[in-house]
C-alpha positions, 0 to 999 in steps of 0.5 A: 377889623379882625374879620376883615384882616382875616378876609384880607388874608384868605384872599391873598393865601387864595391868590398866592397859593402859600401862608408863607407868601400871603404873610409876606405880602401883608407883612405878618408872620406866616403864623399869623396868616395861618391863625387868621385862616383857622379862625374863619375855618372855625367861624364858618365850620368848613375847611378853606384849603386843603394843606399837605407839607408841598401845597396848599390848595382851596377847597370847594367851600374855599373857591365859593367863599373867595368870590364873596370875600373879593365883593365884601373887600371891595365894597368896604374899599369902595365905601371907604374911598368915597368917605375919603374923598369927600373928606379930602383925605384919601387913604389907604394902600395902593398896589401897583407893578411897572417894567424894571427899565421904565419903572426905575427911570420914570415911574419910581421917581413920580411916586414920592411927588404923588405922596407929597400931595397925599401923605395918607396913601401908602404905595407898593410898587413892584418892578418886573419885566415878566407879564403880571396878573393884576387879578390873582396878584391882588394889583390896583394897576399896573403899567405896561410896555406892548400891545395889550390883548387883555378885553377884562382891563380898563385902559388909559394910554400913554404913549407910543415908544420907538424902538432900535435894534443895536449891538455893540461895535465889538459884535458887529465887527466880528459878524458884521452889520445887518442893514434889515430884518432878512440879513438878521436871519440869513447871517445868522446873527445872535439876538437877545430875546426877552422871554418869560413863562407867559410870554408871548413876544418869541419874535421881533416885529420890524417895519417893512415896505407897506407895513410889518412883518413878524422875524422869528429867532433862534436864540442862545441867549434869552432873559426875563430882565430887559436890563440882562439883554442890554448887558449881553449887548454892551457885552458883545454878545448879540443884537438888542431890541430895545425902547430907545429911552433905555438905551440913548446913553449908550447909543450917544457914547457909541457903547451900542450902534443901531442895525437893520436901520431899514426895517426899525422895529414897530413902536412899542405902546406904554399904557396904564390898565386897572380892572373893570369896577362898578364904583373905582377907588378914589385913590386909585384913581387919583394915582392914575390921573396923576402918574398918567399925566406926568408921565405924558409931560416928562415924555413929551 
């Protein structure tokens, strides 16, 4: 298995651009990761990466080898998965991601229940509100909130969540309560925006008569963490656009109050996406089927 481990290490170093990052991902030291790459280079007689003190970039040979290594590892995973499926003992590790809010409230609690049924499977869950790159980050699947534009991924729709614009009573007392999207702009309201590198939604899409309308705002407060935005809204720093399920408790207690109710936000699609593959790993298929089914039951 040493050669397979070397291939896995090479792929993660290539994708993450760092020996130390690949080592952390594979739960080995940076020295072990470097040693595995050196073994590959010695075996093949070529250099895979150009290394400096500040950067690590694949060589032309490394670029070519990456494509082949991915095919080899995918084939091994497919064959092992097929055997596990036949023996009714799926095993191995699944890498998934989900947004912070729904990841904590919905996805994370379901994972241990899945593992009760399949104890030989390991799950690594990453929670982040930023946009993920499934291929380059080595993910098997990702739960995502928002409209999808990536045609290279397969999509399993789960639910369309209602969203709400809301703010604290203290903010509304100081700045007034807008009735619609136009008043958000006309009255110069402080809108708290979710933004991160690669983000496309630098605006809010609100429902208006006859369809929807895009509203762009100049925001003095923005973050790549949805929970931070909720905290800012609770502290009276502005208006936030949130899925209702994330702020339901605050709405019930009156800590947050709905605003611009004549033009509510459009619904937020919630989906599971995963790569196109000729043969999907059975354990990944089991996981997706279970999670999507259970999510639908809980959401109703």
